[in-house]
N, C-alpha and C positions, 0 to 999 in steps of 0.2 A: 807155210802154213803146213800143219800136219793131223793126222786123225786124231779126233777129240777136241780142236780148236774151235771155239765158237767165230763165226764171220757173219757177214751179211750179205743178202742177195739182193741186188738192185735189178729190177725189171724194168724198160721202158718200153711202152706200146706205142708204136708209129705206123706209117703207112711207107709203102714203098715209094711213093712219090713226092713226100716230104724232103724238102730241100732247106740248106742253109748255105747262104749266097753260093747258089747253083750247083752245090756238091750236095748228093745223096746225105741225108741226116744221118741214116745209120753209119756211112763210111764215116763221117766226121765224129760220131761218137767213139767209133772203134779206135781210128788212129788217135784221139786225145786220150783214150784209156791207154794205149800203148805208151805215148807220150809221158803220161802220168805215173808210170809205174805200176800200173794195176796188173793181177796175177794173170788176168785173161778175160777175153770177153766173146761172145757167141751170139749171131744174128740168126735166129729162128723164123723161117720163112713159112707164113700162115696160108690154110686152104681156104679159108674162108672166115669172115667177121664181121662185127660192127661196133660202133661206139656211140658216143654221145650224139653224133649227128643222126644216128637211128639209119643209116645208109649202109646196105650190106654190100660187102666186097667178096669177090669170088675170082678164082682163076678160070672159071666156067664162063663168067660173063666178058664179053668181049668189048674192049676198049681200045682205043690209039695206044695208049701206055698202061702196062699192066699195074694194076691198083689193088694190092694184096696188104693184109696186115702182117707186120713184122714184129717181133719181140727182140730187143737186145738185152741179154742177160749178163750179167757180171757179179761176180763172187769173189770178195775179198775181206781183208780185215774192215772193222767196222770204222775205224778212224780214216781208213784210206777210201771207203766207200762215201762216208760223209762229205770228206773234202772234195772228192770228184764230183759229187751231186753238185755242190756248189760251182765247181769249174762250168759245169754242162748247164746249168738252169739258164743263162743267158741265150744259149742257143734256140731253146724252145720259144723265148720270146720273139725272136727274131723270123723263126719258121712260120710263125703265123697259122698254125694249123690246131687242131684239138690234138692233147696228147694225154698220157696217163703215166705215172710214174710210180712203183711200189719199191719199198724197201722192207725187208724182214729178215729177222734173225735165221740163222741155220747153223748145222754144225758140221765140220769137216769129217766126211766118212772113211775116204781114201784119196791120196794125192801119189799120183806116180809120174814123174817128170819124163817126157819124151827127149829125144835128142833130135835138134834140128838140123836139116839137110843143108849142107853148103852147096851154094850156088855158085 
């Protein structure tokens, strides 16, 4: 992708406690994005939020497990986002919780590749 290219932004709103086969759902999504050749993925940790359940979650409220809102954001070419979305839809059926997924068009403004550190 280069500046001026049209792209799609995929946003997946989930909870930090959502699981897919005993693995955090956000991890499954990110690893699947990598496997699918997606340009990149970011998991954003929310401070506070609520969804369709109307239950408010916050890092101020004490629980045995920290239940906070997360957003997984992925930006790539439209055809890659569309294909990836079809790949991950079954994950949400098995997760059994409420989720929200949005897709919108965006324009690439700046792309600067970093260099990976050798391990």
